[in-house]
SERO-4910 file (N, C-alpha, C, O; in steps of 0.05 Angstrom, whole numbers):
BEGIN
 pado doro    nc1    nc2    nc3   cac1   cac2   cac3    cc1    cc2    cc3    oc1    oc2    oc3
  Met    A    -40   -487   1121    -46   -459   1138    -29   -435   1124    -10   -442   1110
  Lys    A    -34   -414   1126    -19   -392   1113      7   -384   1125     12   -382   1149
  His    A     20   -380   1110     49   -370   1119     52   -343   1130     52   -328   1110
  Ala    A     55   -332   1147     53   -304   1162     82   -290   1154    103   -302   1158
  Val    A     82   -263   1143    101   -246   1136    102   -222   1142     91   -205   1129
  Leu    A    120   -217   1169    117   -195   1178    134   -172   1163    158   -176   1162
  Phe    A    124   -146   1152    135   -125   1146    142   -104   1164    124    -89   1173
  Ile    A    169   -101   1172    178    -83   1192    182    -58   1182    176    -39   1196
  Asp    A    192    -54   1152    192    -31   1141    170    -33   1120    160    -55   1113
  Ser    A    162     -7   1110    143      2   1086    161     -4   1066    185      3   1066
  Val    A    146    -20   1043    157    -26   1018    131    -21    998    108    -14   1005
  His    A    140    -24    976    123    -22    947     97    -41    958    101    -62    971
  Gln    A     71    -33    950     50    -53    955     54    -82    936     43   -103    943
  Ala    A     69    -80    914     70   -104    896     78   -123    905     75   -143    892
  Leu    A     94   -125    936    103   -148    948     80   -164    963     75   -188    964
  Ser    A     68   -144    973     47   -161    993     28   -168    977     14   -188    983
  Asp    A     24   -152    952     -6   -158    936      4   -188    919    -14   -201    909
  Gln    A     32   -199    915     42   -219    906     39   -245    928     28   -266    925
  Leu    A     50   -237    946     49   -257    969     22   -266    983     18   -287    994
  Glu    A      6   -246    980    -27   -253    987    -37   -270    968    -51   -290    974
  Lys    A    -30   -264    943    -40   -279    916    -31   -309    916    -42   -327    905
  Asn    A     -8   -310    931      1   -339    931     -3   -353    963     11   -372    971
  Gly    A    -28   -337    980    -27   -354   1005    -10   -339   1028    -10   -350   1050
  Phe    A      0   -320   1025     15   -319   1043     -5   -293   1064    -21   -278   1053
  Asp    A      0   -292   1094     -8   -269   1104      2   -248   1110     19   -254   1127
  Cys    A      2   -225   1106     26   -203   1102     19   -195   1129     -4   -203   1135
  Ile    A     29   -183   1144     25   -171   1169     38   -143   1174     61   -146   1180
  Asp    A     32   -121   1174     38    -97   1174     51    -86   1206     36    -78   1223
  Gly    A     72    -87   1208     94    -87   1238    105    -57   1233    122    -51   1250
  Thr    A    100    -38   1213    116    -16   1209    115     -2   1236    136     10   1241
  Ser    A     97     -1   1255     97     12   1282     96     -3   1300     81      3   1319
  Trp    A    113    -28   1301    119    -41   1319    145    -32   1328    163    -23   1314
  Asp    A    147    -36   1361    176    -34   1366    182    -60   1370    168    -80   1370
  Leu    A    214    -57   1376    228    -83   1383    218   -109   1401    219   -134   1398
  Glu    A    207    -93   1421    192   -118   1443    170   -128   1430    162   -151   1436
  Lys    A    157   -112   1411    129   -128   1404    141   -142   1378    123   -154   1366
  Ile    A    161   -143   1369    171   -156   1348    179   -176   1354    176   -195   1338
  Tyr    A    193   -180   1376    202   -204   1392    187   -221   1406    195   -243   1412
  Asp    A    158   -210   1413    140   -224   1424    128   -239   1401    132   -263   1403
  Gln    A    116   -231   1381    105   -243   1364    122   -256   1342    111   -266   1323
  Leu    A    150   -256   1347    167   -266   1320    160   -296   1319    159   -306   1297
  Pro    A    155   -311   1340    148   -344   1336    125   -348   1313    123   -369   1301
  His    A    109   -324   1308     91   -335   1291     93   -327   1260     75   -328   1243
  Phe    A    117   -318   1257    124   -314   1228    149   -334   1216    169   -344   1226
  Tyr    A    135   -335   1183    152   -353   1172    173   -329   1155    185   -338   1135
  Gly    A    175   -310   1158    190   -294   1145    191   -265   1155    176   -261   1174
  Ile    A    205   -242   1144    213   -215   1151    220   -200   1130    242   -203   1119
  Val    A    203   -184   1122    216   -162   1106    221   -136   1119    207   -125   1136
  Ile    A    246   -125   1109    254    -98   1124    274    -86   1110    289   -101   1097
  Arg    A    277    -61   1110    295    -45   1099    318    -42   1120    336    -58   1123
  Ser    A    316    -20   1135    341    -15   1150    332      1   1180    346     17   1192
  Arg    A    305     -9   1187    291     -4   1210    311    -12   1234    321      4   1250
  Phe    A    314    -39   1235    329    -45   1262    349    -64   1244    348    -71   1221
  Lys    A    372    -69   1268    388    -91   1262    377   -119   1264    365   -124   1284
  Ile    A    380   -138   1246    378   -168   1252    399   -183   1262    408   -199   1246
  Asn    A    410   -183   1282    436   -186   1289    435   -212   1307    413   -223   1309
  Lys    A    454   -221   1318    451   -249   1338    432   -249   1361    421   -269   1372
  Glu    A    429   -221   1367    411   -217   1395    381   -223   1381    363   -232   1395
  Phe    A    379   -219   1361    349   -213   1351    347   -240   1341    324   -249   1344
  Leu    A    362   -256   1331    359   -283   1317    362   -301   1342    348   -321   1339
  Lys    A    376   -300   1367    375   -313   1380    350   -315   1402    350   -328   1422
  Arg    A    325   -296   1390    297   -300   1399    285   -324   1388    295   -335   1368
  Pro    A    263   -334   1402    251   -356   1396    234   -347   1368    223   -326   1362
  His    A    238   -370   1355    224   -357   1318    224   -385   1304    234   -405   1314
  Gln    A    215   -385   1284    208   -403   1260    214   -396   1235    202   -404   1216
  Leu    A    238   -378   1234    236   -356   1202    250   -376   1188    267   -392   1197
  Lys    A    240   -374   1163    250   -387   1138    269   -369   1123    289   -376   1111
  Phe    A    257   -337   1126    275   -325   1104    272   -296   1117    253   -288   1131
  Ile    A    293   -282   1109    293   -246   1120    297   -236   1086    316   -244   1072
  Ala    A    281   -223   1079    279   -205   1055    292   -177   1065    285   -165   1086
  Arg    A    313   -169   1047    322   -145   1054    316   -123   1024    326   -125   1002
  Ala    A    297   -107   1032    285    -91   1010    305    -66    994    299    -42    994
  Gly    A    327    -76    984    347    -64    977    371    -77    967    369    -98    954
  Ser    A    394    -65    972    421    -82    959    438    -88    986    446   -112    988
  Gly    A    444    -70   1006    461    -76   1019    451    -94   1046    429    -88   1055
  Met    A    463   -110   1057    457   -125   1077    474   -125   1105    476   -143   1122
  Glu    A    488    -95   1104    501    -95   1131    484    -96   1159    492   -101   1182
  Asn    A    463    -91   1152    449    -91   1178    436   -122   1189    425   -127   1210
  Ile    A    440   -138   1169    432   -167   1179    455   -186   1180    467   -191   1159
  Asp    A    461   -198   1203    479   -221   1209    470   -249   1189    456   -268   1196
  Val    A    483   -245   1166    478   -261   1146    492   -289   1151    482   -309   1142
  Glu    A    516   -289   1166    523   -311   1167    513   -327   1189    511   -352   1186
  Phe    A    504   -316   1218    489   -327   1232    458   -341   1228    449   -362   1238
  Ala    A    446   -322   1210    422   -327   1203    424   -348   1183    405   -362   1181
  Thr    A    444   -352   1168    445   -379   1152    455   -402   1167    449   -422   1155
  Ser    A    466   -406   1186    474   -421   1207    449   -436   1216    448   -461   1216
  Gln    A    426   -415   1225    403   -424   1233    382   -432   1210    359   -437   1214
  Asn    A    394   -434   1187    381   -445   1159    354   -426   1153    331   -433   1146
  Ile    A    366   -392   1160    344   -374   1145    356   -365   1121    381   -363   1119
  Thr    A    339   -360   1100    351   -359   1073    349   -326   1074    328   -315   1082
  Cys    A    369   -313   1067    370   -283   1066    373   -273   1039    394   -278   1026
  Ile    A    353   -258   1029    352   -247   1006    348   -223   1006    335   -213   1024
  Asn    A    362   -202    981    361   -176    973    353   -170    947    341   -188    934
  Ala    A    357   -153    938    345   -148    910    359   -119    894    348    -99    885
  Pro    A    388   -126    894    413   -110    881    409   -100    855    418    -79    845
  Glu    A    392   -122    841    391   -120    817    364   -103    805    360    -96    782
  Ala    A    346    -99    828    323    -77    821    331    -51    821    317    -36    807
  Asn    A    351    -40    833    362    -10    834    382     -2    826    392     20    832
  Lys    A    395    -20    808    426    -12    796    421      7    777    437     26    775
  Asp    A    396      6    757    397     27    737    394     55    750    407     72    738
  Ala    A    378     64    775    374     82    790    398     90    805    396    114    811
  Val    A    419     80    815    441     81    823    458     96    802    465    119    807
  Ala    A    463     82    780    478     86    759    474    109    743    493    121    734
  Glu    A    444    116    738    438    149    735    441    163    752    446    186    745
  Gln    A    439    160    774    443    192    795    474    191    792    483    210    779
  Ala    A    491    170    802    514    171    798    533    194    774    551    210    779
  Ile    A    518    186    748    522    203    725    516    232    727    531    252    725
  Gly    A    485    229    732    477    260    739    496    276    759    506    298    753
  Met    A    501    265    781    513    278    801    543    288    793    552    310    799
  Leu    A    555    270    778    583    276    772    581    298    749    601    311    743
  Leu    A    559    302    736    558    318    709    551    344    727    564    364    724
  Met    A    536    344    739    520    368    761    553    379    774    554    403    775
  Leu    A    575    366    781    591    372    796    615    387    782    626    406    793
  Met    A    622    376    756    639    380    740    632    403    726    648    422    724
  Asn    A    605    405    715    600    430    697    580    447    719    559    458    714
  Lys    A    592    446    742    584    474    766    549    482    763    538    504    766
  Leu    A    537    460    756    509    465    755    488    476    775    468    490    773
  Ala    A    504    461    800    488    468    826    493    508    829    476    525    833
  Ile    A    525    510    824    532    538    830    515    556    814    501    573    825
  Ala    A    515    551    787    506    568    763    479    566    771    471    588    776
  Asp    A    460    547    773    431    547    780    425    564    801    403    575    798
  Lys    A    438    570    823    434    585    844    444    609    844    434    625    860
  Glu    A    462    619    829    473    650    814    447    659    805    433    674    818
  Val    A    440    646    775    419    655    765    387    665    776    372    684    771
  Arg    A    385    645    792    361    653    811    361    681    820    342    697    818
  Thr    A    387    687    830    389    714    846    404    732    821    423    748    824
  Gly    A    395    729    804    403    754    778    434    753    771    442    771    758
  Met    A    450    735    779    476    732    772    482    720    748    468    701    740
  Trp    A    499    728    737    498    718    707    532    715    705    544    734    695
  Lys    A    547    693    712    573    686    708    577    667    695    569    645    703
  Arg    A    592    669    667    601    653    649    624    636    656    626    612    661
  Gly    A    645    660    654    666    648    652    683    636    680    704    622    680
  Glu    A    668    645    705    671    629    735    656    605    727    662    586    742
  Asn    A    639    598    710    625    572    715    634    552    693    622    531    688
  Arg    A    651    558    682    664    543    658    671    516    673    686    516    693
  Gly    A    658    492    662    662    470    669    683    451    658    699    461    642
  Trp    A    686    429    662    700    404    654    684    377    634    668    362    643
  Glu    A    690    376    615    681    348    601    693    323    610    717    321    615
  Leu    A    678    306    610    681    274    616    701    259    597    717    242    603
  Asn    A    696    271    570    707    256    543    735    263    553    744    283    563
  Gly    A    748    235    546    779    232    549    788    222    579    811    215    583
  Ser    A    771    223    596    775    215    624    778    186    630    766    172    614
  Thr    A    789    176    644    793    151    657    778    149    679    787    160    699
  Val    A    753    136    683    740    130    705    742    106    718    740     85    705
  Ser    A    745    106    740    754     81    752    730     70    774    725     82    795
  Ile    A    720     49    768    700     42    790    708     14    808    715     -8    800
  Ile    A    705     24    832    707      7    852    683    -10    862    662     -3    874
  Gly    A    692    -35    855    662    -58    859    649    -60    833    637    -41    823
  Phe    A    650    -77    825    639    -82    791    611   -108    796    607   -126    780
  Gly    A    596   -105    819    574   -120    823    551   -109    803    555   -105    779
  Asn    A    526   -106    815    506    -97    799    502    -72    795    491    -66    774
  Asn    A    509    -50    814    511    -22    806    538    -17    799    541      3    785
  Gly    A    561    -30    807    586    -19    789    586    -24    749    596    -13    730
  Ser    A    566    -48    752    569    -56    728    551    -36    711    560    -25    692
  Ala    A    526    -33    719    504    -18    710    518     11    703    513     22    681
  Phe    A    534     21    722    546     51    723    566     44    697    563     63    681
  Ala    A    583     27    689    601     22    673    580     21    643    585     32    622
  Lys    A    562      8    648    549      8    617    534     39    611    535     49    589
  Lys    A    524     50    629    515     78    623    537     95    614    533    114    598
  Leu    A    561     89    624    581    106    619    592     99    591    600    118    577
  Ser    A    592     81    583    603     69    562    597     93    534    616     94    517
  Gly    A    580    105    530    572    126    507    584    156    513    580    176    499
  Phe    A    603    155    539    615    185    541    645    185    531    661    203    535
  Asp    A    650    166    518    676    170    505    699    169    528    720    182    524
  Val    A    697    157    549    715    153    568    730    132    573    718    110    569
  Ser    A    755    128    582    764    100    592    760     88    613    768     99    633
  Ile    A    746     63    617    733     56    640    759     37    652    774     25    636
  Gln    A    763     34    677    775     10    687    757      3    716    740     18    726
  Thr    A    763    -19    726    749    -29    752    770    -48    767    785    -63    755
  Tyr    A    767    -45    798    777    -63    812    759    -76    828    742    -65    842
  Asp    A    762    -99    826    742   -118    845    760   -151    845    763   -169    828
  Pro    A    766   -148    869    777   -176    874    759   -203    878    767   -226    883
  Phe    A    731   -195    874    714   -217    875    698   -223    852    679   -239    852
  Val    A    705   -210    833    694   -214    808    711   -214    783    733   -202    782
  Thr    A    704   -226    767    716   -223    737    697   -217    720    674   -226    719
  Val    A    709   -199    706    694   -181    688    691   -201    668    709   -216    662
  Asn    A    664   -203    655    653   -215    629    659   -197    605    644   -180    596
  Ser    A    688   -205    593    697   -187    571    671   -185    546    668   -163    535
  Lys    A    659   -200    540    641   -206    522    619   -181    535    609   -163    521
  Leu    A    617   -183    549    586   -165    561    601   -141    564    587   -121    558
  Phe    A    623   -137    572    637   -110    582    660   -107    563    682   -107    574
  Pro    A    660   -105    538    688   -105    522    703    -79    524    726    -78    515
  Tyr    A    688    -54    538    698    -28    541    714    -25    571    730     -7    572
  Val    A    710    -38    590    715    -41    616    741    -58    622    738    -82    627
  Asn    A    767    -48    623    792    -61    633    793    -64    664    795    -45    679
  Gln    A    792    -92    675    802    -97    703    830    -97    704    845   -106    687
  Val    A    836    -83    729    861    -72    741    868    -79    764    853    -93    776
  Asp    A    889    -72    774    897    -76    803    894    -49    811    889    -32    795
  Met    A    899    -42    840    890    -20    852    917     -3    846    913     22    847
  Gln    A    936     -8    843    964      4    832    955     23    805    956     48    803
  Thr    A    949      8    788    939     21    764    913     42    771    913     65    762
  Ile    A    892     34    786    873     53    797    885     77    805    874     99    801
  Phe    A    908     75    818    920     97    836    933    113    811    934    138    810
  Asp    A    942     99    794    967    113    770    947    131    757    952    155    759
  Lys    A    922    126    742    913    132    716    884    147    724    873    161    708
  Thr    A    872    142    750    845    156    759    844    181    750    864    195    754
  Asp    A    824    190    737    812    223    738    785    221    757    784    237    775
  Ile    A    769    206    755    751    201    766    743    176    777    748    155    765
  Ile    A    731    175    803    730    150    814    703    148    833    696    166    848
  Ser    A    688    118    829    665    124    835    663     90    853    673     69    845
  Phe    A    646     95    878    645     69    893    622     57    897    601     69    901
  His    A    625     30    895    600     14    893    605    -14    901    598    -35    889
  Val    A    621    -10    932    625    -35    940    610    -34    971    613    -14    985
  Pro    A    597    -55    980    586    -60   1005    603    -53   1035    627    -55   1039
  Leu    A    585    -46   1052    600    -37   1077    610    -66   1095    595    -81   1106
  Asn    A    629    -67   1094    639    -92   1111    660    -84   1132    663    -60   1140
  Lys    A    673   -104   1141    700   -101   1157    729    -92   1133    749    -79   1138
  Asp    A    722   -104   1109    744    -93   1093    742    -68   1080    761    -57   1069
  Thr    A    717    -57   1079    708    -27   1067    707    -10   1082    712     14   1075
  Asp    A    701    -17   1109    695      2   1132    721     27   1138    742     22   1150
  Tyr    A    715     52   1128    738     72   1126    755     64   1105    778     72   1107
  Met    A    750     51   1088    773     46   1071    785     65   1051    806     61   1040
  Val    A    769     89   1048    776    110   1035    785    126   1050    767    142   1058
  Asn    A    811    131   1062    821    149   1087    846    164   1072    854    163   1049
  Glu    A    856    178   1095    879    198   1077    897    183   1062    903    190   1040
  Asn    A    910    158   1074    929    147   1060    921    138   1027    937    141   1008
  Tyr    A    894    129   1024    881    125   1007    881    147    985    889    142    962
  Leu    A    870    174    992    867    188    974    895    197    969    897    208    947
  Ser    A    915    197    980    940    210    977    958    194    958    979    201    948
  Ser    A    943    167    953    959    147    935    958    158    915    978    160    901
  Phe    A    925    172    904    922    179    870    949    199    859    957    220    871
  Lys    A    962    186    832    978    205    820    964    233    814    977    254    816
  Lys    A    943    233    808    929    253    793    912    266    809    906    254    830
  Asn    A    902    287    805    880    303    834    852    288    814    854    282    790
  Ile    A    832    284    828    809    265    821    781    281    828    778    302    839
  Trp    A    764    265    819    738    276    821    728    247    835    733    225    825
  Leu    A    710    252    863    705    227    874    673    231    877    662    253    879
  Ile    A    659    204    877    631    193    873    627    172    895    641    152    894
  Asn    A    610    177    912    602    160    936    572    160    931    557    179    935
  Thr    A    563    132    919    533    119    921    530    100    939    508     91    945
  Ala    A    553     92    949    551     64    962    542     68    991    517     71    994
  Arg    A    555     68   1010    546     70   1037    568     93   1048    591     93   1040
  Gly    A    559    110   1064    572    132   1078    596    127   1094    613    145   1095
  Lys    A    600    105   1108    625     93   1127    647     80   1110    666     69   1121
  Ile    A    643     79   1079    669     66   1068    686     96   1069    711     94   1068
  Leu    A    674    119   1070    690    147   1065    698    155   1097    681    155   1114
  Lys    A    721    162   1102    723    187   1122    726    210   1117    746    218   1107
  Thr    A    707    225   1123    698    254   1120    723    272   1122    734    284   1104
  Glu    A    728    270   1145    756    282   1148    778    278   1133    794    297   1133
  Ala    A    783    260   1121    802    254   1099    794    266   1076    811    279   1064
  Leu    A    769    265   1066    754    279   1043    764    308   1044    779    318   1027
  Val    A    756    320   1065    760    349   1073    784    357   1063    786    373   1045
  Lys    A    803    346   1076    837    346   1071    834    347   1044    836    369   1033
  Gly    A    830    325   1030    836    321   1000    826    348    987    840    359    969
  Leu    A    801    358    997    780    378    981    805    399    985    821    404    966
  Glu    A    806    410   1007    827    432   1018    850    432    997    852    451    982
  Ser    A    867    411    995    897    411    983    890    413    956    905    424    940
  Gly    A    863    402    947    861    399    915    865    376    906    859    375    882
  Lys    A    874    352    918    874    329    915    848    310    904    851    290    890
  Val    A    830    318    912    801    315    907    789    338    898    778    354    914
  Arg    A    790    344    866    777    364    852    749    377    864    744    401    867
  Gly    A    728    350    871    707    354    873    689    327    884    692    307    870
  Ala    A    672    326    904    658    305    910    625    306    904    611    325    909
  Ala    A    617    281    893    585    279    896    580    252    911    587    229    905
  Leu    A    564    262    936    561    243    958    528    242    959    513    261    962
  Asp    A    521    213    957    497    212    961    495    203    985    473    204    996
  Val    A    515    192    997    512    175   1031    535    194   1046    550    209   1034
  Leu    A    533    191   1073    547    205   1092    544    183   1120    524    172   1130
  Glu    A    576    184   1126    585    167   1150    551    178   1174    537    162   1187
  Tyr    A    548    205   1173    535    211   1196    505    204   1194    488    213   1209
  Glu    A    499    188   1175    470    181   1172    464    154   1191    480    136   1196
  Ser    A    435    157   1199    426    146   1223    430    116   1206    436    113   1182
  Thr    A    426     91   1231    421     67   1214    404     59   1197    412     45   1178
  Ser    A    376     67   1200    360     67   1177    359     84   1157    341     85   1141
  Phe    A    379     97   1158    389    120   1132    363    144   1131    361    161   1114
  Glu    A    350    141   1149    325    163   1143    328    190   1159    309    206   1158
  Gln    A    351    196   1173    356    218   1186    390    220   1187    403    199   1183
  Leu    A    400    242   1192    424    253   1196    425    253   1229    406    262   1242
  Asp    A    442    245   1238    446    242   1264    466    268   1282    489    270   1289
  Ala    A    437    289   1285    449    318   1292    469    318   1312    484    338   1311
  Ser    A    474    297   1332    492    302   1346    522    290   1340    539    290   1358
  Gln    A    526    280   1315    543    274   1309    557    291   1278    571    278   1262
  Leu    A    552    311   1276    559    328   1249    580    344   1257    570    364   1267
  Pro    A    607    345   1257    632    356   1261    635    381   1242    618    389   1227
  Glu    A    650    387   1245    663    415   1226    670    397   1201    671    411   1180
  Ser    A    674    373   1198    682    362   1170    657    359   1152    659    359   1128
  Phe    A    628    357   1168    609    357   1151    597    381   1141    585    383   1120
  Lys    A    604    405   1162    598    436   1155    616    442   1134    612    460   1118
  Tyr    A    635    429   1132    652    443   1105    646    429   1082    658    436   1061
  Leu    A    629    406   1081    617    397   1057    596    415   1051    595    430   1032
  Ile    A    581    413   1067    550    436   1058    562    458   1055    554    466   1033
  Arg    A    581    478   1064    589    502   1052    600    499   1031    595    518   1016
  Ser    A    616    480   1020    639    477    997    624    479    969    604    466    961
  Asp    A    636    494    957    623    492    922    638    468    906    634    466    882
  Lys    A    655    451    920    665    424    908    646    408    914    651    388    900
  Thr    A    628    404    926    612    381    932    583    383    914    579    403    899
  Val    A    571    369    915    546    358    907    529    340    926    539    318    922
  Leu    A    511    338    942    503    324    963    471    317    957    455    333    949
  Ser    A    465    290    963    436    280    964    430    261    988    447    247    996
  Pro    A    405    261   1000    400    239   1020    399    212   1015    378    200   1020
  His    A    420    198   1004    413    177   1005    390    166    984    373    150    990
  Ile    A    392    177    958    367    170    943    377    156    921    359    146    907
  Ala    A    399    153    913    405    137    891    392    118    880    387    117    855
  Gly    A    385    103    893    373     80    887    344     76    893    332     55    891
  Trp    A    332    102    903    302    109    908    285    123    886    270    143    890
  Thr    A    289    112    867    260    124    841    240    117    844    238    100    862
  His    A    219    123    833    191    113    832    198     84    818    190     65    832
  Glu    A    207     80    802    209     54    782    225     31    800    219      8    799
  Ser    A    246     41    815    261     21    835    247     13    855    250    -10    863
  His    A    229     33    867    212     31    888    196     -5    888    195    -25    904
  Arg    A    187      1    862    165    -24    850    184    -46    845    180    -67    856
  Lys    A    205    -43    830    215    -63    824    234    -79    848    237   -103    848
  Ile    A    242    -66    861    255    -90    898    234    -99    894    237   -118    879
  Ser    A    202    -95    903    186   -110    914    175   -138    891    166   -160    898
  Val    A    179   -130    869    178   -149    849    196   -170    850    190   -193    852
  Val    A    219   -159    849    247   -178    857    239   -197    872    235   -220    866
  Leu    A    237   -182    898    236   -197    924    214   -220    922    219   -244    926
  Ala    A    187   -211    916    166   -225    911    174   -253    897    167   -274    907
  Glu    A    189   -254    871    197   -273    851    213   -286    876    199   -303    887
  Lys    A    234   -283    886    250   -297    904    243   -311    928    251   -333    934
  Ile    A    227   -296    943    209   -314    964    193   -334    953    192   -357    962
  Leu    A    178   -325    932    164   -352    921    177   -375    912    164   -396    913
  Lys    A    203   -375    904    216   -395    900    225   -411    923    231   -434    923
  Leu    A    226   -395    940    231   -415    968    211   -434    974    217   -455    985
  Val    A    184   -428    968    162   -441    978    159   -468    960    140   -483    964
***
């Protein structure tokens, strides 16, 4: 009998093509509401999801025979992995598939910010030609700190290695392979606070990282810093960032993610956009994008390919 897999979110067709080639029955549930999903859940061997719904205890306590939950992306905060595992459900994600996309955008946003390219582009398009006012800063000679050295953090370090910067990282859960990353120094947080010129966050959202970057965190840096966040919006308190930008402690911020995003990441919650957000969109010290750092054409396909490989190993 075919194993049926429910696709709650749309993903690249490479995943369903590969699964169907190997005898799976792939069902499009992208238009289904939760009630219909609950009703049909007992018929499925697995689920493929991005972020449309939370796969929490309430969800998993419904009758089902699930063997896997596949998250088309890297972050797993919308899935209760611990509870799922206790029910013998294997949870799968694909952080290795979009790491290059995230790393490249982080560098692109940083260069755009430090070289005032967003401002200069806008001005030239309106006939303004300001050279001195748009003088930028070089990466060369800077100390770049990477918080979190998993797939995304290590890919960012690799791509930074040609910029003649000093790279250091803090990650209590990873031991950096010095043979693979001879240019990366693994340090403690005090060293991060003492030496950083540029900081980039590559951590999951969990109870330890929820609003980790607050006023106290930012005030701990010895130097004034440039900040990049391509991880999750809620690791950073926007009000604290605004105060840092106003005081000069934060020289500029490149943000692909915001704490005001909806759970699905598909929109901003218009009812939750306070003055701190309005400051960000008015400021010439910020570069903003709509959670697209891991969302290239290439990574879109690679995520499905990686998930297919992992799912097929379970059977």
